[in-house]
C-alpha positions, -999 to +999 in steps of 0.1 A: -638-710+554-655-721+584-668-755+582-712-754+583-697-740+556-675-763+538-702-787+543-735-758+529-709-763+497-705-802+495-746-803+500-751-779+474-726-794+448-734-832+452-747-847+418-743-815+396-729-817+361-697-806+351-711-783+329-733-773+354-707-762+382-692-748+343-720-716+345-721-713+381-686-710+388-683-687+362-717-662+374-701-669+406-672-654+393-686-622+375-708-612+406-674-615+428-650-594+401-682-565+391-682-565+434-642-559+436-645-530+412-667-509+437-634-516+461-606-497+463-578-497+479-564-477+503-530-490+517-525-499+549-499-485+577-478-519+572-490-528+536-454-506+526-435-533+547-453-568+539-450-558+505-414-550+502-417-586+526-438-605+500-413-595+472-380-580+482-358-620+488 
């Protein structure tokens, strides 16, 4: 993550309660999940090789 984004995030969460954080996090997670459902997996050329190298040890 870019440093400028981290700084903005730190500024935004300064002083919020755990309850506020939890609500905001749940809403953000829900939105990311909603957008992710619209994305279709497309296997790239090297994906098989990469997956096997990570999973087969």
